C-alpha positions in Angstrom: 91.8 -15.3 -39.6 90.9 -12.0 -41.2 91.4 -9.1 -38.8 88.1 -7.5 -39.7 86.3 -10.7 -38.7 88.0 -10.8 -35.4 87.0 -7.1 -34.7 83.4 -7.8 -35.7 83.3 -10.8 -33.4 84.7 -8.7 -30.6 81.9 -6.2 -31.1 79.3 -9.0 -30.8 81.1 -10.2 -27.7 81.0 -6.8 -26.1 77.2 -6.9 -26.5 76.5 -10.2 -24.9 79.1 -9.7 -22.1 78.0 -6.2 -21.1 76.6 -7.7 -17.8 80.1 -8.6 -16.8 80.6 -4.9 -16.1 77.2 -4.2 -14.7 77.0 -6.9 -12.1 80.1 -6.0 -10.1 79.0 -2.4 -9.9 75.5 -3.3 -8.7 76.9 -5.7 -6.1 79.4 -3.0 -4.9 76.5 -0.5 -4.5 74.4 -3.2 -2.6 77.3 -3.7 -0.2 78.1 0.1 0.1 81.7 -0.6 -0.9 82.3 3.0 -2.0 81.5 4.2 1.5 84.4 2.2 2.8 86.9 3.2 0.2 86.7 7.0 0.6 90.2 6.6 2.1 92.7 3.9 1.2 91.6 0.5 2.5 92.9 -3.0 2.0 90.8 -5.8 0.7 90.9 -7.3 4.2 89.6 -4.1 5.7 86.8 -3.8 3.2 85.8 -7.4 3.6 85.6 -7.0 7.4 83.5 -3.9 7.2 81.0 -5.3 4.7 81.1 -8.8 6.3 82.3 -10.6 3.2 84.7 -13.3 2.3 88.3 -11.7 2.0 89.2 -13.6 -1.2 85.9 -12.7 -2.9 86.2 -9.1 -1.8 89.7 -8.8 -3.3 88.6 -10.2 -6.6 85.7 -7.8 -6.7 87.8 -4.8 -5.7 90.3 -5.6 -8.4 87.6 -5.7 -11.0 86.2 -2.4 -9.8 89.6 -0.9 -10.1 89.8 -2.3 -13.7 86.5 -0.6 -14.4 88.0 2.7 -13.2 85.8 3.1 -10.1 88.6 2.4 -7.7 92.3 3.3 -7.7 94.7 0.5 -6.5 98.1 1.3 -5.0 100.3 -1.0 -2.9 97.5 -3.3 -2.2 95.0 -0.6 -1.0 92.0 0.7 -2.8 90.3 4.2 -2.8 87.5 5.8 -4.8 88.1 7.4 -8.2 86.8 10.9 -8.7 83.7 9.4 -10.5 82.9 7.0 -7.7 83.3 9.8 -5.1 81.0 12.0 -7.1 78.3 9.6 -8.0 78.5 6.5 -5.7 79.0 8.0 -2.2 75.8 8.7 -0.4 76.5 12.2 0.8 77.3 13.5 -2.7 74.6 15.8 -4.1 74.9 13.8 -7.4 74.5 10.4 -5.8 73.4 7.7 -8.3 73.3 4.7 -6.0 69.5 4.5 -5.6 69.1 4.1 -9.4 71.8 1.5 -9.4 69.9 -0.4 -6.6 66.8 -0.1 -8.8 68.7 -1.6 -11.7 69.4 -4.5 -9.4 65.7 -4.8 -8.9 65.3 -4.9 -12.7 67.9 -7.6 -13.1 65.3 -10.2 -12.1 62.6 -9.0 -14.5 65.0 -8.7 -17.4 66.1 -12.2 -16.8 62.6 -13.3 -17.7 62.8 -11.8 -21.2 62.7 -15.2 -22.9 59.4 -16.1 -21.2 58.0 -12.6 -21.8 58.8 -12.9 -25.5 56.8 -16.1 -25.7 53.8 -14.9 -23.7 53.7 -11.2 -24.2 53.0 -10.9 -20.5 55.3 -9.0 -18.0 57.7 -10.8 -15.8 56.4 -12.0 -12.5 57.3 -9.6 -9.7 58.7 -10.7 -6.4 57.0 -8.2 -4.1 59.3 -9.1 -1.2 62.3 -8.3 -3.3 61.2 -5.1 -5.0 62.7 -2.0 -3.3 60.2 0.8 -3.8 62.4 3.4 -2.2 65.3 2.5 -4.5 62.9 2.9 -7.4 61.5 6.3 -6.4 64.8 7.8 -5.1 66.4 6.4 -8.3 64.1 8.6 -10.2 65.4 11.5 -8.0 69.0 10.5 -8.9 68.2 10.8 -12.6 66.1 13.9 -12.3 68.6 16.0 -10.3 70.9 16.0 -13.3 68.3 17.7 -15.6 65.2 18.9 -13.7 66.4 22.5 -13.4 67.1 22.7 -17.2 63.7 21.1 -18.1 61.7 23.4 -15.9 63.5 26.4 -17.4 62.9 25.1 -20.9 59.1 24.7 -20.1 58.9 28.2 -18.6 56.9 28.9 -15.5 55.6 32.4 -16.5 51.9 32.6 -15.7 51.9 29.4 -13.8 50.3 29.9 -10.4 49.0 26.3 -9.7 50.8 23.2 -11.0 50.1 19.5 -10.7 53.0 17.0 -10.8 51.1 13.9 -11.9 52.9 10.8 -10.8 55.5 13.1 -9.3 57.4 10.3 -7.5 60.2 11.8 -5.3 59.1 15.4 -6.0 62.2 16.5 -7.8 60.4 18.5 -10.5 57.9 19.8 -8.0 60.7 21.3 -6.0 62.2 22.9 -9.1 58.8 24.4 -9.9 58.5 25.8 -6.4 62.0 27.3 -6.6 60.9 28.9 -9.9 58.2 30.8 -8.1 55.1 28.6 -8.7 52.8 29.4 -5.8 51.0 26.1 -5.5 52.6 22.8 -6.5 50.8 19.5 -5.9 52.4 16.0 -6.2 49.9 13.3 -7.0 51.0 9.7 -6.5 50.4 6.4 -4.7 50.3 6.6 -0.9 53.6 4.8 -0.3 55.3 7.0 -2.9 53.9 10.1 -1.2 55.6 9.1 2.0 59.0 9.0 0.2 58.2 12.4 -1.6 57.4 14.0 1.8 60.7 12.9 3.3 62.6 14.0 0.2 61.1 17.4 0.0 61.7 18.0 3.7 65.3 16.9 3.3 65.8 19.6 0.6 64.1 22.3 2.7 61.1 22.6 0.4 57.8 22.9 2.4 55.6 24.7 -0.1 54.7 21.5 -2.0 51.3 19.9 -1.4 50.6 16.1 -1.6 47.6 14.2 -3.0 47.3 10.4 -2.8 45.8 8.1 -5.4 46.1 6.1 -8.6 46.2 8.6 -11.5 44.6 6.0 -13.9 41.6 5.6 -11.6 41.3 8.4 -9.2 40.5 12.1 -9.6 43.4 14.6 -9.2 41.6 17.9 -8.8 41.2 20.8 -11.2 42.1 24.5 -11.6 45.7 24.0 -12.6 47.7 26.2 -14.9 50.1 23.3 -15.6 49.8 19.5 -15.5 53.3 18.1 -15.6 53.8 14.4 -16.5 57.3 13.2 -16.2 58.1 9.6 -17.3 54.7 8.2 -16.5 53.2 7.6 -20.0 55.7 4.9 -20.8 54.1 2.7 -18.1 50.7 2.9 -19.8 49.2 1.4 -23.0 48.0 3.6 -25.8 44.4 3.6 -24.5 45.5 4.5 -20.9 47.7 7.4 -22.2 44.8 8.8 -24.2 42.4 8.5 -21.3 44.9 10.1 -18.9 45.5 13.1 -21.2 41.8 13.7 -21.6 41.5 13.9 -17.8 44.5 16.1 -17.6 42.9 18.5 -20.0 39.7 18.6 -17.9 41.9 19.5 -14.9 43.4 22.6 -16.5 42.3 26.2 -16.4 41.5 27.7 -19.9 44.8 28.2 -21.6 46.5 25.9 -19.2 49.3 23.6 -20.4 49.9 19.8 -20.3 53.6 19.0 -20.4 55.0 15.5 -21.1 58.6 14.7 -20.3 59.7 11.3 -21.7 62.6 9.3 -23.1 63.3 10.5 -26.6 62.6 7.9 -29.3 62.7 8.7 -33.0 59.7 7.8 -35.2 61.5 4.6 -36.5 61.7 3.4 -32.8 65.3 2.1 -33.2 67.2 5.1 -31.9 68.4 6.6 -29.7 69.4 3.2 -28.4 68.5 4.2 -24.9 64.9 4.7 -25.9 64.7 1.5 -27.8 66.1 -0.5 -24.9 63.8 1.3 -22.5 60.9 -0.2 -24.4 62.3 -3.6 -23.4 62.3 -2.4 -19.8 58.6 -1.6 -20.1 57.9 -4.9 -21.9 59.2 -7.0 -19.0 57.7 -4.8 -16.3 54.3 -3.6 -17.5 51.2 -5.0 -19.2 51.1 -2.5 -22.1 53.8 0.2 -21.7 56.6 1.1 -24.0 58.7 4.2 -25.0 56.7 6.4 -27.3 58.0 8.4 -30.2 57.7 12.2 -30.4 55.0 11.8 -33.1 53.0 9.5 -30.8 53.2 11.8 -27.9 52.1 14.8 -30.0 49.3 12.6 -31.3 48.1 11.8 -27.8 47.8 15.5 -27.0 46.1 16.3 -30.3 43.5 13.5 -29.9 42.8 14.7 -26.3 41.9 18.1 -27.7 45.1 20.1 -27.0 46.2 22.8 -29.4 49.4 24.8 -30.0 51.4 21.5 -29.6 55.2 21.9 -29.5 58.2 19.7 -28.7 61.8 20.1 -27.8 64.6 17.5 -27.5 67.0 18.1 -24.6 70.3 16.3 -23.7 69.9 14.0 -26.8 67.8 11.5 -24.8 64.8 13.5 -23.5 61.8 14.9 -25.2 59.4 17.5 -23.8 56.1 17.9 -25.5 53.5 20.6 -24.6 50.0 21.4 -25.5 47.4 24.0 -24.4 43.9 23.3 -23.3 42.6 26.2 -25.4 43.9 28.4 -28.1 44.6 32.0 -26.8 47.5 33.5 -28.7 50.5 32.6 -26.7 54.3 33.1 -26.9 56.3 30.4 -28.6 57.8 28.8 -25.5 60.2 26.5 -27.3 60.9 25.4 -30.9 59.4 22.4 -32.5 62.0 20.1 -34.0 59.4 18.0 -35.8 60.1 15.0 -33.5 
């Protein structure tokens, strides 16, 4: 057999078998295994603490060690540096909530065959869906970039800001830290409860809260900034356009609307993360998808915004901004022509 053929086949195999790596990690997070391997522990010790079968626990721990998340020595296991930093709950960079949300998504992604035939999203098991894992998972992701994004946007001249669909409030907290006098999080009532708890946990008490459905309910007016982080991808084209028109009406003259989304080039095939995220929206929403930089700028333009600019950050994030009117304003960030 030709060596090149074997290598190409191995590449295909890595694609279809990727879940072999994902599933052990998700199960480990579900069972809080990394909380019990901060110090060296045997498979029997871990099995007893998580109330699991000893043989099954040992096999899983060995696989986690093979993945580099645990270190194994003389039959005992302890966290790697990466596991300690990202998978232990008291770490400021904890990523366990987003992993638990990925476990929620496992079910909907498993319906992709059916979704492809019907074009309708996967059925949702309301009893299984973990809202707090979803919302705090958004916090896990945002803490890695929120400060840089708010700095790139610039808060000069912003006295009143609306974090539309603000989820856990991570960006609202960064705006408050940047000196914005009045920051309001608008989201569903159950989400607001989580945001209130999260902002209190971080010692931020200057944030206000407003409950509602941003596609149906009013969200006030008189804002210098309406910030929309990763909410447009849940909506159809028509819903995005309608929401941005309403956002414009909520702004003071010269106020800005800022969209923060997954970056997707105009061909829609790369970066890969953006293309795959559209699958996530396909199986979970009626009309959502990842939108290209050109589409996001088009939404703003059609809603009547001017002075539209875009910036790509971290290689996977695009920030697009438009003004509600056209006073001469400083160039806040460059436009890469996304």
